[in-house]
C-alpha positions as CSV (number, residue, x, y, z in Angstrom):
1,M,55.8,131.3,100.9
2,I,57.1,128.3,100.8
3,V,55.6,124.8,103.0
4,R,58.3,122.3,103.8
5,L,59.4,119.9,106.3
6,A,60.3,121.4,109.6
7,R,64.2,120.9,110.5
8,E,66.2,120.9,113.2
9,Q,67.5,124.4,113.0
10,D,63.9,125.0,113.0
11,F,62.9,124.4,116.0
12,P,63.6,127.5,118.1
13,G,61.3,129.3,115.5
14,F,58.4,126.4,116.8
15,L,59.3,128.2,120.8
16,D,58.3,131.7,119.0
17,L,55.4,130.5,117.7
18,A,54.5,128.6,121.1
19,A,55.1,131.7,122.8
20,Q,52.9,133.3,120.8
21,V,49.7,131.1,121.9
22,E,50.7,130.3,125.6
23,H,47.8,132.4,127.6
24,W,45.3,130.1,124.8
25,F,46.9,126.7,125.4
26,G,48.7,126.8,128.6
27,P,52.5,126.7,129.0
28,M,54.7,124.9,126.3
29,V,58.3,126.8,125.8
30,A,59.3,125.5,128.8
31,E,57.8,122.4,128.9
32,P,60.1,119.4,128.1
33,D,56.9,117.1,126.6
34,F,56.7,120.0,124.1
35,H,60.1,120.0,122.9
36,S,60.1,116.8,122.7
37,A,57.1,116.4,120.6
38,V,58.7,119.2,118.6
39,A,61.8,117.1,118.3
40,Q,60.1,113.8,117.6
41,H,57.8,114.9,114.7
42,I,61.1,116.7,113.2
43,R,62.7,113.7,113.0
44,R,59.8,112.1,112.1
45,S,59.2,113.8,109.1
46,T,55.4,114.3,109.7
47,A,56.8,118.6,111.2
48,L,56.0,120.9,108.2
49,V,56.9,124.5,108.5
50,A,55.6,127.9,106.7
51,V,58.9,129.8,105.9
52,A,59.3,133.5,104.0
53,G,63.1,133.8,103.8
54,P,64.3,133.5,107.2
55,A,60.6,134.2,108.7
56,L,59.2,131.5,110.5
57,L,55.2,132.2,109.8
58,G,53.7,128.8,110.9
59,G,54.2,125.4,111.6
60,L,52.4,122.2,111.8
61,L,52.4,118.8,114.0
62,F,51.0,116.0,112.1
63,G,49.7,112.9,113.2
64,A,50.5,110.7,110.1
65,Q,48.4,107.5,111.1
66,A,45.9,105.8,109.0
67,P,42.8,105.5,108.8
68,T,42.3,108.4,111.6
69,Y,44.5,111.0,111.7
70,H,45.7,113.9,113.7
71,V,46.4,117.7,113.8
72,H,48.3,117.7,116.8
73,W,49.0,121.4,116.7
74,L,49.0,124.0,114.2
75,V,50.1,127.5,114.9
76,V,50.7,131.0,112.5
77,S,52.3,133.6,113.7
78,E,50.6,136.2,115.0
79,K,51.7,138.9,111.8
80,A,51.1,135.8,109.6
81,R,47.5,135.5,110.2
82,G,44.9,135.5,107.9
83,K,47.1,135.6,105.3
84,G,47.3,131.8,103.9
85,A,50.3,130.5,105.7
86,G,47.8,128.1,107.8
87,R,45.4,127.1,104.6
88,A,48.8,126.1,103.0
89,L,50.3,124.1,106.1
90,M,47.1,121.9,106.3
91,A,47.2,121.7,102.3
92,D,50.8,121.0,102.0
93,A,50.0,118.0,105.3
94,V,46.5,116.6,103.1
95,R,48.7,116.1,100.4
96,R,52.1,114.9,101.8
97,F,50.5,112.5,104.4
98,V,46.7,111.2,104.1
99,Q,45.4,108.4,101.6
100,G,41.6,107.2,102.0
101,P,38.9,107.0,103.6
102,G,39.2,107.9,106.2
103,S,39.0,111.4,108.7
104,I,41.4,114.1,110.0
105,E,40.7,115.3,113.0
106,V,42.3,118.5,115.3
107,V,40.6,119.0,119.1
108,T,40.5,122.8,118.9
109,F,38.7,125.6,121.4
110,G,35.4,124.8,122.6
111,A,32.5,127.2,121.9
112,D,32.7,128.8,125.1
113,H,36.4,129.2,125.4
114,P,37.4,133.1,124.5
115,G,40.1,131.6,122.5
116,A,37.5,130.2,119.8
117,V,36.6,133.4,118.7
118,A,40.2,135.3,119.1
119,S,42.4,132.9,117.7
120,G,39.7,132.4,114.5
121,A,40.5,128.4,115.2
122,R,36.9,127.4,114.8
123,V,36.3,129.7,111.5
124,F,39.7,127.9,109.8
125,Y,38.8,124.3,110.6
126,E,34.9,125.1,109.1
127,S,36.1,127.1,106.0
128,L,38.3,123.9,105.5
129,G,35.2,121.3,105.5
130,F,36.0,120.0,109.6
131,T,32.5,120.1,111.3
132,A,32.2,120.3,115.2
133,A,31.5,116.7,116.6
134,E,32.4,115.6,120.0
135,P,33.5,117.4,123.3
136,T,36.6,116.3,124.9
137,D,38.8,117.6,127.5
138,P,39.7,120.5,128.7
139,G,42.9,122.3,128.1
140,P,45.8,122.3,130.2
141,E,44.9,126.9,131.2
142,G,41.1,124.8,131.7
143,G,39.1,126.2,128.6
144,S,36.7,124.1,127.0
145,R,38.2,122.2,124.0
146,Q,35.8,120.4,120.9
147,I,37.0,117.8,118.7
148,Y,36.6,118.7,114.9
149,R,36.5,116.0,112.1
150,R,36.7,115.9,108.2
151,A,35.9,113.2,106.1
152,V,38.4,112.2,103.9
153,T,37.7,110.0,100.7
């Protein structure tokens, strides 16, 4: 597996990843705002992909502005979950973009959201040193959301 900056030709792969998680996050594949966000991150070199040969295993859109960095979107393909792609994407993002002191924030499922357990997102972020912080606005599908935060020194 290789983690690298995303390229324009990776755009369809981001849509394939989005299709796998729309049941948790709400519509993305047909949404112009999602298309625009992916394209903008690719142009700014703040989009990463994990690949194995031609297969896109995961994608990450990162907000690289100090002192509070943001994981805007992180998805690993269903077949690659639990195999280190998400961890590799996060490690590469931190190495490339993060300089302390500051913090990294991500909005993920609230504890009562069905995706909280099924996706493994909360456990994943906790394993990377993030801690649950304040609740935030519900997702587009109406499910609860919570900010997770990790300090960087």
